[in-house]
C-alpha positions, 0 to 999 in steps of 0.5 A: 465076404468082408466082415468088420474085424472090430465094432465101429466106436460111436465116435468114429461113426459119428465123425464120418457122418458129421459132414451131414449135420452142417447142411441148412435148409434153403434160403427163401425170399419174398416174391415182389409182386405177392409177397409170399416166399419163394425160392430166390431166382425161380418163378413164384409158385403163387402168382407165377411172376418173375422179376415183376413180368408174369413168365407162366400164364395162368389158364384157369 
């Protein structure tokens, strides 16, 4: 079984993990119907509208 010969330094370890630190949260846009935040190019989870038209019928 392979075992590391030397301890990995913190600089080398952090250099390897650095691309993950650049990730950002997805941008949010506002719904034109109810003005709630939603993901762009997706149906609004609050009012079920997309591009000013009701896409998913809300049957309560």
